[in-house]
N, C-alpha and C positions, 0 to 999 in steps of 0.2 A: 690653340690648346683650350680645352674646356675648363672653366673655373670650378674649382673644388668647393662645394658648399660647406659652410660652417654654421653650427647652431650654438647658441648660448644655453647652457643648462645651469640655472641659478638654484643653488642648494639652500633652501630656506625652511627646512623642516625641524630644526633643532629646538630643544626644550629650554635653552638659556638657563640652565641650572646654576652655573657659576655667576651669572649676572643677577639672578634673583628676580628677574622680570623679563618680559619679551624684548630682547635686545634690538630686534629688527624694527621695533616700533618706537624706539627712543628718539627724542627730537634731534634733528640734524639739519642745519641751515633752514630752508623754508619748509621742510617736511620732516620725514623720519629717516632713519638709517637706510631702510629698504628703498625709499624713494631715491636716495642718492645713487645707489647701485643700479637701479632700474633706469634712471635717467641716462646714465652712461651706456648701459646696454642698448637702450632704444636709439641712441645717437650713433652707434657703431654699425658697420655694414654687415650684420649677420643675415643669413638666409632664413633663419628660424630662431625662435627663443621660447623656452619653456621654463617655468618656475615649479620646483618641487616643494609642495607644502606638507606640513605634518602637524606639529604642535601649533596652537594659535591659528589654526587653518583659516577660519572665517576672516579674521582681521588681516592676515597676511595676503590672502587671495583678493581681498578688497583693494589693497594697495596695488597689487599686480594688475588687476583689472583696470585701474585708473591709468595705467601706462599701456594698456592694450596688449598685455602679455598673457598668454594662455597658461593655465595651471594644471598640474597633475598632482593629485593627493597620494601620499605614501602612507598607507595605514600601518606600516611596519617601522615608522620612523624611530621608535624607541629602541630598536635593535641596532642602531648605528648608522653612520653616514653612508656606508656601502649600499644600504637599501634604497636610499634616496638617489644615489648615483645610478643604480640599475633602473629605478623608476624613470629617471630622466632619459636614459639611453633608450628605453622601450618606447618612448614617445617620439623618437626621431626617425627620419627616413634612413634606410640602410646605408646610403652612400654619403651621409652627412657627418662630418667630423664634429666632435663634441668638445666645446670649451667649458670646463667646469668652473663656475664662478661662485665664490663664497658670498652669501648675502650680507655678511657682517663686515664687509670691507668698503666703507663709505668713501674712502679716498681713491677708489678705483677711477682711472681716467679713460676717457674715450680714446685718447692718443695711444695708450698702452693696448687697449683692445684692438684698435685698428692695426697696430704694428704686429700683433700676434697673428691676426687674420692674414695679413699680407705675407708674413714670414711662412705661414703654412702653404699659401698659394704658390710660393716660390721654392718650396723645399719638398724633399721626399721623406723627411724625418717623420716617424710615426708618433712622436711626442714633442711638443713644444712647451717650454717652461721659462718664465722670466727669471732673471738672476741679476741681483744688484752688482754694481761695480766692486763692492766689497766681498762678493762671492756668496751672497746669501740668496738661496732659491726661494720662490714663493708661488703665489697664485695670481691669476687663473692658469690652469694647465689644460692644454689642448691634446686630445687623443684622436688619432686617425681611425676611421671605421675598421681597419684591419685588426685593431686591438679590442673591439667591443666584446668578442666572445670571451676573451680573458677577463675583461672588466666584470663581466656578468658572473664570474666564479668567486668574486671577493665576498667576504662576510665580515661582520663586526664593524667597529667604529674606526675604520682606517681610510676611508675614501679610496682613491686610486693608487695609494702608495705601493702596494705589492707589485702591481704591473709596472709602475714607474721604476722600481728597483730592478725588476727582472729585465728591463730594457734600458738600463742606465747608460750603456755604451752607445745607444742609438738616439738619446735625447738631444735635441737641439736647444741651446739656451739663447734666449733673447736678452742681451745686456741692456740694462736700464738704470738710470739714476733715480728712479721712483721708488722710495721706500714703502709706498702703499702696498706693494706686492706681498709683504710679509706682515703687515699691520692689520690685524683683525680685532674684533671686540669680544672678549670672553668674560672679563671682570669689570666691576665698576671703576677700578683704577685705569683699565684700558680705555674705557669710555671718557673719563676725565682727561686723560693724557691726549687722546686724539682730538677731543673737542678744543682743548687749549691750542693744539697745533693748528687746527683748522681756523681758529679765530685769530691766530697769531699774525 
């Protein structure tokens, strides 16, 4: 059986309005928040990886380049996450599944990424999503190529949620005890809390 290719699409175009400064460039461990995410992506067995930039393009793409990850600029980033999702899809080969990764999840682990990739290889499910043992769903979410045409019809700041909802009975959930799947950085309080957890 041929291996089904999987690409990482790192969504890194946001304006960080609630944070009040570029959140992806905030210090984290030995680098910045984006470094932590890209380190995990680079260590996972993806067939391709693309980062979608927008706001703070130059600095974000500089970090991505240091990890050897190619970038696609989304000039429409201010119109919402759906535009970045589509820009990422358009950079992939037609037969490659897309795992959408939020660039503000520095707790993301290589183990989780690898498990999602392996689950897709072994499943016919069109969507894979991690879910904690407490029943909380999160990111990254993987979409099979069969759903790309639907994903391209989305608009606004909603990501892939409309397609996920439309196919909710076909979603395969990957159970995990990793709370990082729902922990992202939107506010200064989020950042403080996750830094304390990481240092704990």
